[in-house]
N, C-alpha and C positions, 0 to 999 in steps of 0.2 A: 504493499500499500504506500509505503514511504517512497519507493522507487517510482511509482506511478505519479505521485504528487510532484516529485522532483522533475519528472519528465514533462509534466504539464507546465511547470514553471519555466523550463528551458524553452518549450514550445511557445509560450507566451512572449518570451524575450525575442524569439525569432520573428514572430508576427509583428511585434512593435518595431523591430529594426527594418522590416520590409524584405529580409533575406529570402523568405519563403515565397514572396509574391512576384519576384522577378521572373520573366519569361526566358529562362536560359537553362542549360544543362545543369549548372551548379544548383539552381533552385530546385530542380527535379530531384537531384541527389539528396538535398536537404529534406524535401518532403518524404522521400523514400526512407531516409534514416529516422525521421520522426515517426512514420507509420510503423517501421520495424520495432522501434523502442516501445511503442504502445502495444504492439503484438506480443512482445516478450514479457510485458507487464500483465498480459491477459485481458487488456481492455479492448474488446472487439468494437465497442461503440465508438471509441476514439479513433481506431484504425479506419473505420468506415467514414467518419467525418473527414479525415485527411484525404482519403482516397476519393471520395465524392467531390471534393473541392479542387482536385487536380484538373487543370485545363488540358494538360498533356500527360500521358502515361507511357511507361516503357515496360518491358517484360519483367523487370525487377519489381515494379509497382504491383503487377498482377500476382507475382509469386508471393510477395509479402501478404497480400490480401488472402490468398489461398492458405498460406501458413497460419494466419490469424484464425481462420475458421477451424482449421485442423487442431490448433491448440485448445480450442473450446469444444473439441469432439463433435463438431458439426461437419461431418465428412461429406454428406450429400451436397451441402451448400458450397463446400470447397471445390467439388467437381463441377458444380454449376458455374462458378467463377472461371474455372479452367475452360469450359466450353465457350463462355462469353468472350474470353480473351482470344481464343482461336477465331471466333466469328468476327471479331474486330480486326483481324488480320495480323495478329502478333504471333510470331514463331516461338514456341516454348523452348527454353534451354534445359540442360540436364537437371537443374535445381527445381524448375517448374514441374518437369515430368516426375521427378523423385517425390515431390509433394503429392502429385496426383496418384502416384503408385501407393503411397502410404494410405491415402483415403480409400482406394480400392481394396486394399488389404483389410482395413478396419471394417469395411462393409461386406467383405467376402464377395466383391463385385468382379467375378471372374471374366465376364465378357469384356468389360471396360479395361481390366488389367491386361488382357491379351492384346487389345488394341494398342495400349501404351507400350507393351513389349515390342510390338511391330514398329512403332514410331522410334523407340530407342535403338532398335536394330538398324533401321534405315539411316539414322543420324550417327551411328557408330558409337553411341554412348552406352550400349549394353555391356561393354567391356570395363566400365568403371567399377571398381571393387565394391563401393557402397551400393551402387545400383544393382549389381549382380546379386548381392545379398538380399536386397529389397525384393528382387524378383523371386528368389528362392522362398522368401517368407510369404510373399503374396500367393504363390501357387500352393504352398503348404496349407495356409489358412483357408484357402478356397477348396481344400480337399483333394488337390492334384499333386500327390506326392511323387508320381512318376515324372511329371513336368518339372517339379522342383529339382529332382535328381538330375534331369537332363541339363538344366541350367548349370548345376554344379559341375557335371562332367565336362561341360564345354569350357570351363575355366582352365587355362594352361597351367598356372601356378597358384593354386588357391592359398590365401593367407589365413590367419586365425579367424578373421571375420567371416570369410566364406565357409570355412569348416564349421564354425559355430552355427551359422545359418542352416546348414544342411543337417547337423546333429539336432538342432532345435526342431527342424521339420519332422524328422522321424520321432522325436520325443512327443510332439504334439499329437501324432497319430498313434501313440501308444506302442510303437515298434521299438521296444527297449533293446532287442538283439542288434538291430542295424545301427541304432544310436550309439551303443557301446562299441560296436565293430568299427564304426567310423572314428570314434574317439581314439581308439587304440591305433588305428591306421595313421591318424593325424600325428600322433606322437612318434610313431615309427619313422615318419618322413621328416622328423625334426622340427615340427611346428609346435611351439609352446602354447598350451591353453591359457586363456585369461579367465577372470572371475565369471564372466558371462558363460563361457564354455562349460565350466564346472557346474553352474546353475542349471544349464540344460541337461547335463548328465544326471544331476540329482533329481531333476523333474522326471526324467525317464525311469530312473530307479524307483522313484516313489510310485509312479503309475504302473510299473511292472512288478511291484512287490519284491524288488531286489534290495532288501534292507541292508544286509551285511555289506554288499558291494557299495551301496550308497554311503554308508558310514565310513567305509574305507576311502572313498573319493573325497568326502568331506574332510577327513583327517589329513589326507594328502595335500590339501590346499596349502597348509603351512609347511608341512614337513618336506614335501617334494617340490612344489611349485612356488613357494614363498609368497603366497597370496593370503591376504587377510579376509576371512569370511565376513560378509555383510549381513544385514538383517534378513535379506531375501534368502540367503543360504540357510540360516538358522530356521526360518519359517518352512523351508522345503524339507528339512530333516524332521521337524515336528510333524508335518503332514505325512511324511514317509512312515514314521513310527505309529502315528495315529491310524493310518489306513489298515495296518495289520493288527490293530488292537493292543499295541504295546503302550498303553496310556501312562502307566507309571514310569516307564522309561522316558516317555516324552516329557513328563513333569520334571524328572531328574535332569534331563537335558536343558530344559528351560532355566532351572535354578542355577546351572553352571554357566549360563551365558554371561559374557563379559560386559554386556550392555543391557539396558532396561528393555524387556520385551515390548513390542508394539502391538497394535490391534490385530495384525495378520497372524502373529504367533498365537495369540489367545483364540482367535477365530478358528484357526486350524485345529487347535485342541478341542474347542467346543464342538466343531463339526464331527470329530471322531467320537466325542462323548455322545452326541446325538445318534450316531450309527450303532454304538455298542451299549447304549442305554445307561451310561454312567452319570447319574444326576448329581452326585456329590462333586465330582470334578467339574461337571458342566456348570454348576452354580458358581464355582470359583472363577472359571474362565469367563462366564457371562458378566460377573461383577467387575472383573478387570477391564473388559471391553467397555462397559457402561461408564466406568470411572474415567476412561480416556475419551470416549465419544458418547455422551449420554443420549444423543439423538439417532444413533445407529440402530436400525430395527432388527438387524441380524441376530444379536444375542437373545432378544426377547422371543423371536420366532423359533430359533433353534432350540432354546431351552424349553419352550412350551411344547414343541414337538417331541423332545426327549421325554418329558413327563407323559405325553400321550402314548409313546411307544411302550412304556412300562406299565401302562394301564392306570395312571393316576389322572383322574378327571378334575381334581381340585386346583392344582397349581397352575395349569395351563390358562384357564379363564382369568385367574388372578393376574397373571402376567400381561394378558391382553388389556385388562382394565388399567394396569399401570401405564401401558403404552398410550392409552387414550388420555389419561390424566396428564401425562408429560408431553402430549402432543407429538408423539413419535408415530410416523406413518411408514408403512412398508410400500416402497415403490414397486410396481409390478415388473417382473423381468420380461424382456423382449427377445424374440427370435426374429430373424429376417432372412429373406432369400431374394436373389435377383433373377428375374425372368424377362427375357427380351429387352434388356436395358432398363428395367424398372425394378426398384427395390420395394418389396412387400414386407411390412412389419406385422408381428403378431404378439399377443400376450395371452396368458392363461385365460381360458373361457372367453376368448375374443368374440364379440358379436358385431364388430364394426366393418369388417371386410365385406365388400359387395358380393363376393362369391363364397361367403361363409357356409352356406348350406351344402354346396358341392364339396367344399373342403372337409367338412365334418363327415359327409358320406364316405369320402375316400378314407379318412382316418378310421371310421367304424369298420370299413371293409378290411383295411390292413390289420386292425386289432383282431378281427375274427380269424384272419389267415395265420397270424403268429400264434394265436391260442391253439389253433388246430395243429400247429407244428410242435406244440408242447412247451412253448416259451412262457415263462412266468416272470413278470417284471420285478426287478429289485427296487422296492420303494423306500429303501432306507435313507437315500440321499434326497428324497423329495421333501420340500418344505410345504407344510400346510399353513394356510393363512386365510384370514377373513377378508383380506383386501382383494 
């Protein structure tokens, strides 16, 4: 907030001096710098005001505008800005395309991402290390692990960023075998992992149930790679232990942490307590989360569902009453899919989509088919909520 205030003061001085109003390249650079400063302070409103007042714009102006929307997680609008820029005759540079690629990744917008890949290839920018990694990430998050691997295989001499991207891709898809295989191959080729690489490996071990291997890699951060574990690494280990029901080990691990545990640490523990019905530890974790962030709905809902799982009908409603008294609201979770260039969003029990009847008919049909095949859904990770 202090940085934003300082930025506005500097902007005011520029306006008074007339530096921003001159019709020359220097004035445009100043306006771009001001817009970029507002973007980095998270003030989208101020960025828009500067952008809208520009009599002339360049590709940097448009890129800053896209980046501002992305920083506010407004990915669709970032892509709209990208389209407007191209319609106005501006040729995107590698930074503009990289911003658009990040938006596609966040939206799992495969068709648009493939188009961007084509533009990058034509311009020769697809060989940039950061863009190569962004392409791997985009394909992986859009569910195309084969394409992600093809991008990686086309890299002549992958560096640690490229290796980390492809290890992350397999980790996201739950393929712990290939994730660890690539990690070992990377080391054999003499590429030293960084802290992000180890985080991806821990994530793979957590979701693959490879606890002992995961603990070995965590320990190796200091002993072998001379890396200092960050909060994210500790959270991943807590999640790893919690997923296999080693709740007491998770608590011991938290107590030995050299830093104060954050919300994610306690939320991972609480999630495990919800799965294994441990209300005693669940209450401790929930209180820790609420003390850090009293308006977070997750601890109330998770703990309430933990009580429900063990058959306690008394505590759950009480927690929901506390939520109402404190003004805590659970925001509905959304899923989305892109079809023919359009993003469709859904939330639980959604009744707003114009084709909802057809969609629910298809879901009912699929539900009957999987039941006939003997599939029984695991509802332990499902949150029940009144919202």
